[in-house]
N, C-alpha and C positions, 0 to 999 in steps of 0.2 A: 531078394538078397541071395537065396540058395543059387539061383541059375547064375548070378554073376561071380558067386564064389567058385562054383563048379567050371566055369569058362574060365577064370584068372587061374586055377589050378591046373587046368589042361593045357593054356597056353605058357604059363609061366614056369610051371613044374617047381622043383626044388629051389629055383632062383627068386622064387618069391619071399622067401623066408629071410634073404639079407638084402633085398631091395627095400627101398624106402617107398611108402605109400602117401600120394598126395590125396586128401580126402576133404572134399567139400569147400572149394572157394566159389565165392559169389559177391559179386558187387551190385548193389542197387542200381536200377536203370539209368537214374539222374547222377550218378557218380562214375559211370562206366567211361571207357577210353579216356581215362586220366593217369593211368599205369598203375594203380594200386593192386589190381589183381597179378600183374606182370612182377611187381616188386615182392609180393609174397612169394610167388611161386618160385623166382630167382634166389630167393634165401635157401629154399629146398635144395634147388640144382646147385648152388654153391656148394651146400654140405655134401651132396651126393657125390660131385665131382671130387672133393676133399678125401672123402672116404672111398672113392672108386666103387661106389655102389650105383646101381639104376634106379630109377624112379618108375613108378606105375601108378595108373590113376583109372578111375571108371568116370566117363562123361555121359551125362543123359540127355543133353542137350546138343546131340551131335552136329546138326546144321550149323549152329552157333558158335560152338567151342573148337570145332576141327582146327581151323585156320588159327586161331588164338594158340592153341596147343603146339600145333605145328611150328608156330613162330619162335616156339621155346624149345625146338627139339625134339618133340614128342612126336611118335608116329603110331597109329593104330595097327594093333596086331590081331585083333578081331573085334567084330560087331555081333551081339546077339540082339534077340527082339523079347521084349516083356510084352505079355499079355497075348502072343500069339497061341498059347495052349491053354488059356484060362477060358472056360465056357461062359464065366460071369463078368469079364471083360466087355464094355460097351464101344469101346474106342479104337481106333487101329493100333497096330502094335507098336511098341516106343522103341527105337532102337538106342541101344547101349553099346558104346564103343570101349574097349580097354587099350589104353594107350601107354607106350612105353618110352622113356629117354634114357639112352645110354650114357654113362658117365664119359666126360669129355676125354678123348685120347684113348678110348678103348676099343675092343672090337664088338661088334653087335651080338647081342644075347640070344635074341629070339629072331 
């Protein structure tokens, strides 16, 4: 979490303070591809557009989630790796994407 916090502060800077953060959206496998996740995310997107605020998120399942979030207007601004500097980590490093969606009708922030 500390690595994610540092990376998001570096990439988003002071803008992070006024942006909305999407935190943990998950749908169980047998209920995926029915629009439930999209509906939830769209509620936050609508709020961000009304308030002219960007939205940022952290995606730990980069291969599966990037296309989904791209379809909702998010783009990856940086990717970090967890486990790459931990000598106790036994698996391959895990890519973590920090993604941003600009409010509709505004200029790019990052």
